[in-house]
C-alpha positions in Angstrom: 102.2 239.3 65.4 104.3 238.1 62.4 103.4 239.7 59.0 102.4 237.1 56.8 104.1 238.3 53.1 103.1 235.6 51.3 99.1 237.3 51.2 99.9 240.5 49.4 100.3 239.5 45.5 100.0 236.4 43.7 104.2 237.3 43.4 104.6 237.3 46.5 104.1 233.3 46.7 107.1 232.8 44.0 109.8 234.4 47.1 112.3 232.3 47.7 114.7 234.1 50.3 114.0 236.8 53.0 115.4 238.5 55.6 113.6 239.3 59.1 114.2 239.3 62.8 113.2 237.3 65.2 110.9 238.5 67.6 110.7 235.5 70.1 111.6 232.2 70.7 109.2 230.4 72.3 110.1 226.5 73.4 111.1 224.0 69.8 110.2 227.6 67.4 110.9 230.8 66.4 109.0 234.2 65.8 109.5 236.4 63.1 108.7 239.8 62.3 107.6 238.9 58.4 107.8 235.0 56.8 107.2 233.9 54.2 106.7 230.5 54.7 103.6 229.2 54.9 101.5 227.8 58.2 99.6 225.0 57.8 96.0 225.9 57.2 93.1 225.4 54.8 93.8 222.1 53.9 97.3 223.3 53.0 100.5 221.8 54.3 103.0 223.7 56.1 106.3 224.9 54.1 109.9 223.7 55.2 112.9 225.1 54.8 116.8 226.9 56.3 117.3 229.4 58.5 120.5 230.6 57.9 122.3 232.7 61.0 124.7 235.1 61.4 126.9 232.9 62.3 127.3 230.7 58.9 125.8 227.9 60.6 121.8 226.2 59.3 119.1 225.0 61.4 116.4 223.6 59.7 112.7 224.7 59.9 110.2 221.6 60.2 106.8 222.9 60.3 104.8 225.9 60.4 102.1 226.6 62.4 99.8 229.7 63.7 98.9 230.4 67.1 96.9 233.5 67.6 98.4 236.3 65.3 102.1 234.8 65.6 103.6 232.0 63.4 105.7 229.2 65.0 108.4 228.4 62.8 109.7 224.8 64.1 113.4 224.5 64.1 115.7 221.4 64.2 120.0 221.7 64.1 122.6 221.3 65.9 122.8 222.9 70.0 125.7 226.0 68.4 123.0 226.3 65.7 119.9 226.9 67.4 121.7 229.0 70.2 122.0 232.1 67.4 118.7 232.5 66.5 118.5 234.9 69.7 115.8 237.4 70.0 116.5 240.4 68.0 118.8 238.5 65.3 118.4 239.0 61.8 118.2 235.9 60.0 118.1 234.7 56.2 115.0 232.3 55.5 114.9 230.5 52.6 111.9 228.0 51.2 111.8 224.5 50.0 110.9 226.1 46.5 110.2 222.3 45.2 107.4 221.9 48.2 105.4 225.1 48.1 106.1 225.4 44.8 103.6 222.2 43.7 101.5 223.2 46.9 100.6 225.8 44.6 99.4 224.1 41.6 97.6 221.8 43.8 95.8 224.6 45.9 95.1 226.4 42.4 93.5 222.9 41.2 91.4 222.7 44.0 89.7 226.2 43.6 89.4 225.0 39.9 87.4 221.9 39.8 85.4 223.1 42.6 84.3 225.9 40.6 83.6 223.4 37.7 81.9 220.7 39.7 80.0 223.8 41.0 79.2 225.0 37.8 78.2 221.5 36.8 76.6 220.6 38.8 75.5 222.7 41.9 77.4 220.9 44.1 79.7 223.0 46.5 82.7 221.6 48.1 83.2 221.2 52.0 86.3 220.5 52.6 89.9 220.4 50.8 93.1 218.5 51.9 96.6 218.9 50.1 99.7 216.6 50.4 101.9 215.6 48.3 101.1 215.2 44.5 97.1 214.5 45.5 94.7 216.4 46.5 90.6 215.3 47.9 87.3 217.6 47.8 84.8 217.0 50.5 81.6 217.3 48.5 78.2 218.4 50.2 76.5 215.9 47.5 77.7 213.0 45.5 78.8 213.7 42.1 78.1 211.2 39.1 81.0 209.9 37.4 79.9 210.9 34.4 81.0 214.3 35.2 85.0 213.0 35.1 85.3 213.4 31.7 83.6 216.6 31.2 86.1 218.0 34.0 89.4 216.4 32.1 87.6 219.0 29.2 87.5 221.7 31.7 91.3 220.7 32.8 93.1 220.5 29.8 91.4 223.6 28.5 93.2 224.9 31.3 96.8 223.9 29.9 95.6 225.1 26.2 94.2 228.6 27.3 95.6 229.5 30.0 93.8 231.6 32.9 95.6 234.6 34.8 95.0 233.9 38.4 94.8 237.1 40.9 94.5 238.3 44.5 92.1 240.8 45.2 91.5 242.2 49.2 87.5 243.0 48.9 85.6 244.8 51.6 83.6 242.2 53.6 80.2 244.1 53.1 80.9 244.1 49.4 81.8 240.1 49.5 78.6 239.4 52.0 76.4 240.1 49.2 76.2 237.0 47.0 76.4 234.2 49.1 74.6 231.7 46.7 77.2 232.3 44.0 80.6 230.3 45.9 81.4 226.6 45.6 82.6 226.6 49.0 81.0 225.8 52.0 83.4 226.9 54.7 82.3 230.3 57.0 84.6 232.8 57.0 85.4 233.7 60.6 83.3 237.1 61.8 86.5 239.2 61.8 88.0 239.0 58.2 87.6 242.2 57.0 88.8 242.7 54.3 88.4 239.8 52.2 91.6 238.5 50.3 90.4 236.4 47.1 91.7 234.0 44.5 90.0 234.3 41.2 91.1 232.2 38.5 89.8 234.8 35.5 86.2 233.7 34.2 86.1 230.4 36.4 86.1 231.2 39.8 86.7 233.8 43.2 86.8 232.4 46.3 88.4 233.4 49.7 91.7 232.1 50.3 94.8 232.6 52.7 96.7 230.5 50.4 99.5 230.2 48.3 99.1 229.6 44.6 100.4 229.8 40.6 99.9 233.0 38.4 98.2 231.0 35.6 96.0 228.0 35.0 98.7 226.8 32.8 101.3 226.1 35.7 98.8 223.4 37.5 100.2 220.8 34.5 97.6 217.8 34.1 94.9 216.6 36.5 94.0 213.0 36.8 90.5 212.9 38.5 89.4 209.5 40.1 85.8 208.2 40.5 84.3 209.8 43.6 83.7 207.7 46.8 80.7 207.5 48.3 80.4 209.6 52.2 78.5 209.6 54.8 75.1 211.7 54.4 74.7 211.4 50.6 78.0 213.1 50.4 81.5 211.9 48.3 84.7 212.7 48.2 87.0 212.8 45.2 90.4 212.6 44.4 92.7 214.2 42.4 96.3 214.1 41.0 99.1 216.0 39.4 99.9 213.5 37.0 103.4 215.6 36.0 105.4 218.0 36.8 106.1 221.1 35.6 108.7 223.2 35.4 109.4 224.7 38.2 109.7 228.9 37.7 113.3 230.3 37.8 113.4 233.1 40.6 
């Protein structure tokens, strides 16, 4: 089992380097006792980065996936460096934080937009996908183009009047009391208890295992395209981070 250390708090998502011990070496991968690398899932891409090994060599982390309760860090390097990744060895993990931080901004923007669409049009998000500087929301109904200026105004206010983003861990029985008030339609697996909830103050509370920024002003400006119709009366809304924000200091 790999401890997903980035789940603990919002601050944990900002960790750039960490030390961990190798627990297993499946073909082409490394399993650590704990990790801050995000494994692909929930529409959010995997992290990338490096491992520094005691010999002084460096190994690339080119992909991160889950396999049951373990996290597989797919590696690439010279034969000598890969040989250094023995079970029991302590390595230093270094995240590509520019990539991580962009995904944190995108994921928080997705929660924000899903919540505002639900509040303004009573339409829930079926799924989301993030990548690069762009995200898509697949919605359960068709939103009218006239809602876009209102969403743009909401996004602008999120910058000018920042709202904190927090993590709460809520007992499953408590979370299940109010299922109709949620902006998303993704079902929680039965075994999840407690529920990790990402809360944008006064805007949204959504179960999520992803990484997020501390405040809505870190998202930056959002550009929203016209909705595209999908089968069954649904639609897809695409948004882009229209400018970069300064990466926070370590």
